[in-house]
N, C-alpha and C positions, 0 to 999 in steps of 0.2 A: 504494500500500500504506500502511496506517496505520503511524505511526511506532513503535507498540508491538507490532506483530505481525510475525511472520516465517514464511516458508514452510519454513525449515530445520527438520529434525528431528534431534535429538541423542540418542545412546545412550551409556552408560558401563558399563564392566566393570572390576572390580578382581580381580586374580588373584594367588594366592600364587606365589612365585618358583620353582616346580618346573618342570623341563623339559616335563612332560606338559601343562602349562598353555598351551604354545604351540599345541598342536592344539586346545585349547578356544577360544583366541583366534581361530584360523582358522575354526572352525565357527561361532562367534558372528558373525563378519564375513560369512561365506557366507550364514548364515540371514537376516541383515538385508538384504543386497543380492541376495537370491535373484531371479534373472531379469534382473538388470542386466548390460549388457555390460562394466561395470567390475568386476564381482564377482571375477573371477579375479585381476586385477592387485591389487585391494585385499587379497585373501586372501594373496597373496605378500608384499605390503608389511607387513601386520600380522605375518605369520610371522617375517619377517626382523627387524623392530623389536623384537618380543617376545623372540626368541632373543637378540638383542644385549643387551637389558636384563638378562636372566638371566645371560648369560656374562660381561659386562663391568662390571657394577655390583653394588652391595649388594643389589639386587633378588633376586639368586640365592643370597644367603646365608640361613642359618636365620632364619625369621620375615620374610624379605624379600617384597616384592610389587612388581607393576607394574600400571599403570592404563592403560586404553584409553578413547578417546573416538572416536566416529564421528558426524560431522555430514554430513547429506545435504540438498542443496537442488537446485533445477532446474539450477544451473550447476556445482556442485562436490560432490565427495565428499572430505571431509577426515578423515584417519585420524591420530590422535595416540597415542603411547605415552610415558608418563612413567615414568622409572625412579627409583630411590632414590639414585643416585650413590654417593658414599662410598668409592670405591676409590682416590682420589688420582691416577687416571689422567687423561690429557689429555681435553678435551672431544671428543665425537664429531665427526668431520668426513667429508665426502664425499671419497672417494679413488677414482680409477679405476685399479685394479690390472690387470696383464696376466692372461691366462687361466690361467697356471700358478700364480699366487699362491694360497697355502692360507688366508690370512686377509686381512681388510681390503677384501673386495669387496662386502660386504653393503649399505652405504650407497650405494655406487656403483650397485648394481643398483636400489635404491630410487629413486635420482635418475633413472635411465633410464626406469623405469616411470611415475614421477610427473611432473606438469608443474612442480611446485615442492616443494622440501624446506626446511623451516624448523627450526632448532635453537635452543631457548631454555633458559637456566638456569631451574631450577624447584625452589626450596626445597632446595638442596643436590644435586639431581639434574638431569636434563635431560628436556625434552619435545621429541620429534621429531615434527613434523607433515608428512605427505605429502599433497599435494592432487592429485586427479585431476579434470580439467576435462571436463564433458560437452560436447555439441555447441555450447554457447555461446549458443544462441538463447533469448531471454527466453521463459519459459513452456515451454521445451523439457523433454523428459522424460528421466529417468534410466533408464527402462525402455523 
């Protein structure tokens, strides 16, 4: 492959921090990954990360927003949600709560579905990226 070319495709979406935007983020993900065996898991991950951004950060405040990125290559689907931070709360972390817990299970679910979850500081907020690995064969297909 030429050093300046990539077979990865990348999409981005910015959403106002309203609860109904979580369903928009799910639809967007589903439309891009239509026909992929990873579409359902990706949709659940985006839903959880988007809802967390709205519920736990300034993204859910008046004039708040959250941002999604979806990168697709033959080997990986990477889903990122960037929030606006600003609530003074602790950084997000993956916790595995028991079945009865009412809160704190979302990132644990994401880490169960994804092959890898990465959390980065991002201009006062956080970007959480979940990677779903395809069959791993070079030239393998996502669909």
